[in-house]
C-alpha positions in Angstrom: -6.7 -19.4 10.2 -7.9 -16.9 7.6 -8.8 -18.0 4.1 -5.9 -16.2 2.4 -3.4 -17.6 5.0 -4.2 -21.0 3.6 -3.1 -19.9 0.2 0.2 -18.4 1.4 3.1 -20.6 0.6 6.6 -20.5 2.0 9.8 -21.6 0.2 13.2 -21.9 1.7 16.0 -20.8 -0.6 19.6 -20.7 0.7 18.4 -20.4 4.3 16.0 -17.5 3.5 12.3 -18.0 4.0 10.2 -16.3 1.2 6.5 -15.9 1.6 4.4 -16.0 -1.6 1.0 -14.4 -1.8 -1.8 -15.2 -4.2 -4.7 -13.0 -5.2 -7.8 -14.5 -3.7 -9.9 -13.4 -6.6 -8.0 -14.3 -9.8 -5.4 -16.7 -8.2 -2.5 -14.8 -9.7 0.8 -15.1 -7.7 1.7 -11.7 -6.4 5.3 -10.5 -6.6 5.5 -8.3 -3.6 8.7 -6.7 -4.8 7.0 -5.3 -7.9 3.2 -5.4 -7.3 1.1 -3.7 -4.7 -0.9 -6.2 -2.6 -4.2 -5.0 -1.3 -5.7 -6.5 1.8 -9.5 -6.6 2.3 -10.7 -7.3 5.8 -14.4 -8.0 6.4 -16.4 -8.6 9.5 -20.0 -9.9 9.1 -22.2 -10.2 12.1 -25.8 -10.6 12.9 -27.7 -7.6 14.3 -30.8 -7.9 16.3 -33.5 -5.2 15.9 -33.7 -2.9 18.8 -36.3 -3.6 21.5 -38.8 -1.0 22.5 -38.4 0.2 26.1 -41.8 -1.2 27.0 -40.5 -4.7 26.1 -37.4 -4.5 28.3 -37.4 -6.6 31.4 -35.1 -4.9 33.9 -34.1 -8.0 35.8 -33.4 -10.3 32.8 -29.8 -11.0 31.8 -30.0 -11.7 28.1 -26.2 -12.3 27.8 -26.4 -14.9 30.5 -29.3 -16.6 28.7 -27.4 -16.8 25.4 -24.3 -18.1 27.2 -26.4 -20.9 28.9 -28.0 -21.9 25.5 -24.6 -22.2 23.9 -23.2 -24.2 26.7 -26.1 -26.7 26.5 -25.7 -27.3 22.8 -23.0 -29.6 21.5 -19.8 -28.3 19.9 -20.8 -29.0 16.3 -23.9 -26.9 16.7 -21.8 -24.1 18.4 -19.6 -23.9 15.4 -22.5 -23.4 13.0 -24.2 -21.0 15.2 -21.0 -19.1 15.6 -20.6 -18.8 11.8 -24.2 -17.5 11.5 -23.6 -14.9 14.2 -20.0 -13.6 13.4 -17.4 -14.2 10.7 -14.2 -12.4 10.1 -12.5 -12.7 6.7 -9.2 -11.6 5.1 -8.4 -11.5 1.4 -5.4 -10.5 -0.6 -6.0 -8.8 -4.0 -3.8 -7.9 -6.9 -4.1 -4.3 -8.2 -6.5 -5.2 -11.0 -8.8 -7.2 -8.7 -8.6 -4.4 -6.2 -9.8 -1.9 -8.8 -12.7 -4.2 -9.8 -13.6 -4.7 -6.1 -13.7 -1.0 -5.4 -16.0 -0.4 -8.3 -18.4 -3.1 -7.3 -17.7 -4.3 -3.7 -20.9 -6.3 -3.4 -20.5 -7.9 -6.8 -24.0 -6.9 -7.8 -25.1 -7.6 -11.4 -25.3 -4.4 -13.3 -28.3 -3.6 -15.4 -27.4 -3.0 -19.1 -27.2 0.7 -20.0 -29.3 1.7 -23.0 -28.5 4.6 -25.2 -31.7 6.5 -26.2 -31.8 9.3 -28.6 -32.7 12.8 -27.4 -35.9 13.1 -29.6 
């Protein structure tokens, strides 16, 4: 289940199921009849550096080796290794948080801008 799916609530009014969305950044309830709701989908995965051709062993099956290692380790370790290798996330944003996200998607601290004179 995705993180934002946990925050989605359903209410049943007069036999009608209504889904309520919440902005994952500011926690504001989103009125989907009046507000735009933005969805951010992220995939984060580990990338191994490429191997030089001289290092490649033709008869070695690396995928099989990784599979065997994962099978030998217990389930708890598999979950943590899996999160270190690949994660898929889904976030709902309100229009204001979407604007802020698009300006600074990595949430880097910005250096203060100094105004110097032209002399």
